[in-house]
C-alpha positions, 0 to 999 in steps of 0.5 A, a space after each residue: 503352250 506358253 500364256 498368250 502366245 497364239 500360233 507359237 505352240 512349238 515353243 516349250 517353256 523350258 528351252 533355253 537361248 543363247 545370248 546372241 542366238 535368234 529364232 525365227 518363225 512364222 516372219 518373226 525374229 526373237 533373239 536374246 540381247 542381253 541376259 543375267 537378272 533382267 534378260 532383253 529380247 528384240 522381236 522383229 519381222 524376219 528378213 526374207 
């Protein structure tokens, strides 16, 4: 489990996410927007 990520026990810290990919769980969408030396993600409510 990632430190401070309560309720997200399914997240594997070694999981790869590709540019443009969106992960959805428990009504939350996490999208990888840019990738490089610094990654940018968007966290939002998932569409019902």
